[in-house]
Residue, then its C-alpha position, 0 to 999 in steps of 0.5 A: m500499500a501506497i504511503d499516505e500523503m497526509w494533507l499533501q495528495s500529490s494525485i489531486l493537486k497535479k489535478r489542480l495545477t493541470n494547466e499551470i506553467f511555472y517560472v522561477n525568477l531568481e538572482y541566484e540559486d541556492k540549496i533551497t531553490i534547487r529543491l523548489r524547482s525539484e518540488i515543482c517538476e518531480w514530485l508534483g511533475c508541473q511544467l517549468t520555463g525557462e522564459k516569463s512569459e510563458a508562465t501562468v505563475v511566476l516564483s520569485v525572491n524580494s528581500k525589501l518585501d519584509d524583514n523577517l526572511e521567512v515572509y511570503e506573499v501569494k498572488e493570483n499569479e504571484i508567489i513571492g519570498a523575502s528569501s528563498v526559504g521565505l518562498l518555499y513556504g509561500f509555495y506550499a501556501y500556494l497549493r494549500l490555497k489551491l487545495s482548499g479552493a481559497n482565494l489566491s490571496e495572501k501575505s504572510a509572516p511566522a507569530q513564533s520565531l523557532r517552530m520545533i519537533n523533538h522527536w523521541d526516537q531511539v537507535d534501536g527503531t522504537i520510540e518512547r511514547g511512540y502510537a504509530g510503529e517504529s522509528i522513521f529515522f533508526g531500526r531495521f529497514g522493514s521492521n515497524d513493531n509496536t514500540d511503546t514496549g514498557s521498557f525504554a531500554v535501547k536493544d542492540i539491533g545488531t545492524d546499521i542502527f540507520r533505517n536509511d528510508f530517505t524516500r520517507l524521510k523527504m516526504y516528511a520534511r515536505f511535511l514539516a516544511s508545509i507547515g513552516i517547521n524550521a527545526i527538528s531533533l531527532n533523538n529522544v531526550n533520554v539519551r540512552g546506549l548507542g544514542t549517546s554517540l549519535i554525536v561523534s564518528p562513525y554516526i555523526e556522519k549518517v545524521g549528516e546526510i540526514a540533515k543535509l536533506f532536511a536543510t533543503f526544505g529550510l529545517k535546522t537539525f538538532l540532537a539531543i545528548n546525554w549529560a554524562a557523554p564526556k566519561l560515557i564515550g570521552e573516556l573522562k572521569t567526570s562530566d563537571p561542566l566547570d572541569e577544563k577537560v570536560c569543556a575542551w571535549w565538548q569544544q572538539t565534539i562540537d568542533h567536529i559536529y560543524e565540520v559535518i554539519p556546517d548549519f548544525g542547529g544544536f543541542v537539546v538537553k534534559a538533565d537532573s531530571e527522571g533520573e538523567p545525569g546532570p549538573y546538580q551531581y557536582g554541585r553545580n546550577h543549569a546556567n553553568g550546565a547550559n553556559m558551558l556548552a552555550k560557549a563550545f557553539e557561539k562561534y557557530n550561532g547554535l544553540v543549547i535548548w534546555r528542557t526545564f523538567v526538572y524535579n525531585s524524583q523522590t517527591d513523598w506523597r507523606n508531605r503534603k507540602n511537597d509539589r512536583a508542580k512547582a519544580s520547575y519554577e523553583n528550579f529556574m526561576p532563580l536563574d532568570g538573567d543569569f543564561s547565555d545568549n544562545v541558550i533557550l530553556q525549553i518549559k512544558f506548557g503545564p506544570i507536571d506533564f502535559g496532562v489532560r487539563e493543567p493549569l498554565m506553567p507560571l515560568f511563562g510571564a514571570l520569566k522576564k531575561t531569559n530565552q524561551i521556548m513554549e513545550f507541547q505533545i503531539t504524540a498522545e502520551y496522555l490523551g489516548h495514544q492515538i487510539d482515543l480521539n483526541y483533537a487537543l488545539p483547543q487545549w494548547l490555545e487556552m495555553i497561549h492565549f492565559d494571561n498571566y503577566g500577559q499572554p504566553k503566545d507574546t511574552i515568550s518573544a517579549n521576555s527573551p533577550v534574543a527574540t528570534h531564540s524564542g517560539f514552540v516545539a512539540i513532541g512529535n508524533v509520527g512513525m513507520d505505519e502507513n498513516w504516519c500517526g496510527n489514527k488518521l485522524a489524528q494527523a490533525n494535530f500534527y497539522g495543527f500545530g504548525c498552523m497554530c505555530w505560525n498564526n497564534d490567532l488562529s482558532a481550533a475550529e479555522i484550524l480543522q475546517e483547513w486540515l479537512a479541506l486539505t485531507f478529505p479534498e473529493v468527500k462531500a461537504e457534509v462528510q467533512k462536516e460529520i468528520y469536524e463534529l466528531l473532532i472539534d469537541s474530542n478534547q472535552t470528550y475525552e477530559l470527560y471520562n478521565a480524571p475529575l477536574a484537573v485532579g491529576s494522574m489517574m492512569v496506569p502507571h507507566y503505559h498511562y493508557g487507561p483508568s488505574i485510580n490509585g496507580y500514582e497516589y503512594d507513587r514518587w512522581g508526586a501525581y496525586h489525588f489525596s482522595d478520602r470519605n469527605g473529598l478529594g484533590i490537592d490544596r495548592t493555595t498559599a494559605t493552607g497549601t504548597g503555595f503553587a498559586s501564589l507562582y502566578a501575577p496577583e490577579v490570577a493567584k487571586v483566582f487560584e487562591d479562592k475556591s469559589k472564583t476557581p473555574d471548575e475545569i481546574l479546581l481540584f488540581f488547587h482545591y481539596v474539595e468536599y464530595g457536596h461542595l456546590l460547583h459552579n455549574g449548579k451541581t455538587l462535586i460528586q454528582t458532577i464526576y457522575d454526570q461527566h464520566f456517563e456523558g464521556f462514555e455516551r460521546v463516544k457510542s454517539y462517535i462510532k454511530s456518527w462514523k458508521s454512517l461515513k462507510g463508503q463515503v471516505d476511502e476504506a483503510t481511512y474508514d477501517n482505521v478509524a472504526d478500529r480505534l473507536e471501538r478501542q476507545l469504547e472499551n477504554a471510556r467504559n473502564w474509566r467510567d466504571q471505575v471511576n464512578t465506583y471508586f468515589y461512590r464507595m468513597s463517598g456512599i452518595p448515590d447517583d441522583k439519576g439513578r444510573e448503574i454504578y458497579r458497587 
């Protein structure tokens, strides 16, 4: 079966472009314009003329278009870029407008400077939190085993660790460029086994081949590193960032990388988190660690992207003041202004870990003197594993528009000393599955992330409608509308049958799919709900709890401090609440729990009915793929409904007002 072309279906595009003749008007060529010519001639099979007078579409670069080199303008018969990469983005915008039937009139500039995808791919072909098959970069050719095996140890696969499927990599680079992504990190931030050696020969040379391809699509290539690399592969006795031999080893390593990959982007670093090594083990702080690497990158304009996902992994449920939600703030807020100009802090949008419902991480708006990017997770680790329908854009957009000393979509850039060293990054969701994402409809999140990076003011509805128009260009309007209705509230549906009102992690430990009410309740990872016979929730107020609420801007903290003002959907994240407490929705907490879990299950039943009505209206592969996953989602929703409702009935002894069946 042919590999899915997602929202860039060449067969449809060829039909739409039958009568077009392209002319590329350039003063000079570079690797990106050469790629552009190839896209026109080889990928689309369109006519490219050497005579401007023969052309119906003229492509050109005009540096006066805008100071931002990524800007493009599309007109009826013309595509203009402020640079070659702007022209490439303009070309894909032209194709999007052609496919969707929109007017060929658009001038556009990216809202965020850095628009990045992080892969969690491992060198044996598995993907940590991968739900769409094996890695497109690594692993045995022809192998596509299930990747979320429950063990993230890297196996020795006894062969070349690279998959070497450059046809697929070219397709992937095209997808990324078509939604404006300009940076990519290839490997898992938990760098293990041979992954540690990707930064040295002979592996860096193969990375160089991939980077060379990606560069023709305007993509900078990054690698994640293991902080202990000087000890593990450099034969040193320490990885102390202030040790001269360690500094020299990193400088030598980075120098060699740039000999191989002259436009290398830099490193992504996860340190001192979840058992990973870092500068803390040498009595150093994260600024010491990041700045040491930054100095080695300085002459190359390379970047150090340092993840703030750092917390004490020995969190103790016995200590109610010990709060994992505060960890990133407490570790990095005191260092604001201490980082080099080519260091960027990568900060998760929420304070815990991409949960079904979390408040905004308070570092956004609070940090004033540090480059920063907001991190999202396209791969559905906590949102249904790309089995359950979950269009995440409503949740993401809510985060970037939340006002904590201003909206993050604006403050990220404004508070970064180097504005171009700021933006959005997401953990990718693709693999070797034929449709790339496991669930065909999960492609909407991949596409949507790129749209959100480029234009922060788009709505979730607008992005979804555009994706549908591109992905299902030849189905009836009523079919597109039916799929739209399935997806637009699917994030809310998943939230309804999941852990109630943002209380936290009630899922199966490690795998994070399916309910386990007390799975993390006495665990070191610090994701607790503190349920008892009277109520549940975490007290994060300043008055009586952990004090997390006080980390926000005063006007925001004032809301979160007050149980009566905190919105229902985030209530249990900030407060312990008794079962009989009356919420803003006019119902008690316990009745809200029952109602939401029954409603969530019924919604999934309605999804199955709606999808069955589309049999024969969408292609067979898509129909079967989604139908299978909806049946699995229904079982997941049933398990959540029954286990959560039963647990809280047993805890509270309060029956459902509506007399529905709760297993006792």
